[in-house]
C-alpha positions as a printed Julia matrix, in Angstrom:
46×3 Matrix{Float64}:
 85.29  113.08  123.03
 87.08  110.12  124.2
 86.95  108.27  127.35
 88.1   104.9   128.57
 85.44  102.48  129.49
 85.96   99.53  131.8
 83.9    96.44  130.72
 82.18   94.8   133.53
 83.35   91.05  133.05
 87.24   90.85  133.29
 89.7    93.41  132.93
 89.11   94.59  129.63
 89.16   98.43  128.65
 88.08  100.0   125.66
 87.98  103.6   124.16
 84.49  105.0   123.56
 84.29  107.77  121.13
 81.03  109.67  119.93
 81.72  109.81  116.11
 77.76  110.6   115.56
 78.04  113.78  117.33
 81.26  114.82  115.39
 79.75  113.99  112.0
 76.45  115.86  112.89
 78.58  118.7   114.08
 80.53  118.78  110.99
 77.63  118.44  108.64
 75.76  121.55  110.36
 78.98  123.47  110.08
 79.32  122.73  106.53
 75.76  123.57  105.36
 75.8   127.01  107.55
 78.92  127.98  105.65
 77.71  126.91  102.25
 74.35  128.74  102.83
 76.2   132.03  104.07
 78.55  131.88  101.13
 75.58  131.53   98.63
 73.84  134.14  100.63
 76.95  136.6   100.48
 77.65  135.88   96.76
 74.51  135.0    94.67
 75.72  136.04   91.47
 78.74  133.86   91.23
 78.26  131.16   88.44
 80.59  128.1    88.23
């Protein structure tokens, strides 16, 4: 999510992004799909 934040002193503006939530969601999604793959294909060896 990106939103434009106006700073209080002066006319400065900056984009605020929520990278922590994006990275956390990505980590959870990758762990879930990895665990699902290990559950569905338990006898596959590298």
